[in-house]
C-alpha positions in Angstrom: 99.5 113.6 85.8 97.1 113.5 82.5 93.8 111.6 82.9 94.1 109.0 80.4 97.4 108.5 83.4 95.5 108.6 86.4 93.1 106.1 84.6 95.8 104.0 84.3 97.0 104.1 87.5 93.5 104.2 88.8 92.9 100.3 87.1 96.6 98.7 88.2 95.4 99.9 91.6 92.3 98.5 91.6 93.8 95.4 90.0 96.6 95.2 91.8 94.2 95.3 95.3 92.0 92.1 93.8 94.4 90.0 93.9 95.9 89.3 97.8 98.9 87.6 96.9 99.9 89.9 94.2 98.8 92.8 96.9 100.9 91.3 99.7 104.2 90.7 97.4 104.1 94.6 96.4 103.6 95.8 99.5 107.1 94.0 100.0 109.0 95.7 96.6 107.0 99.1 97.8 108.8 99.1 101.0 112.2 97.7 99.2 112.3 100.4 97.0 111.3 102.3 99.9 114.2 101.7 101.4 116.1 103.3 98.5 114.8 107.2 99.1 113.2 107.8 102.6 115.4 108.0 106.3 116.3 105.1 107.8 114.5 106.6 110.6 111.4 107.2 108.0 112.5 103.2 106.6 112.6 101.7 110.9 108.9 103.7 111.3 107.2 101.9 108.6 108.8 98.3 109.1 108.1 98.6 112.6 104.3 99.5 111.8 104.2 96.0 109.5 105.5 94.3 112.9 101.5 95.1 113.6 100.0 91.8 112.7 97.0 93.8 111.8 99.3 95.3 108.8 98.4 92.6 106.8 95.1 92.8 106.5 93.7 93.0 103.5 92.1 96.5 104.1 95.1 97.3 106.0 97.2 96.3 103.4 94.8 98.4 100.2 95.5 101.1 102.2 99.2 101.1 102.6 99.1 100.4 99.4 97.6 103.4 97.8 99.9 105.7 100.7 103.9 103.2 100.0 102.5 104.3 95.4 102.0 107.9 96.4 105.7 108.3 98.7 107.5 106.4 95.7 105.7 108.7 93.2 105.6 111.9 94.9 110.2 111.1 95.8 110.5 110.0 91.8 108.2 113.7 91.2 110.4 115.5 92.8 113.9 114.0 92.4 112.8 115.5 88.2 112.0 118.4 89.5 
């Protein structure tokens, strides 16, 4: 990724994480989208993780948002190659 793309991605990520409702909705949408690219077993693990009440604390949502977004982007790039 170019520097400008990284800067834009970082800006968007910071923006999403600053708004709890947007962060929550983004994590939910990323989870739905990941179900299309992950194995059923991996997706089930994510859903189990979300059953933990600690998952929904803002600092954890931020970590998972980054994790999910990276997973999504890595998979998209690997499908292009």
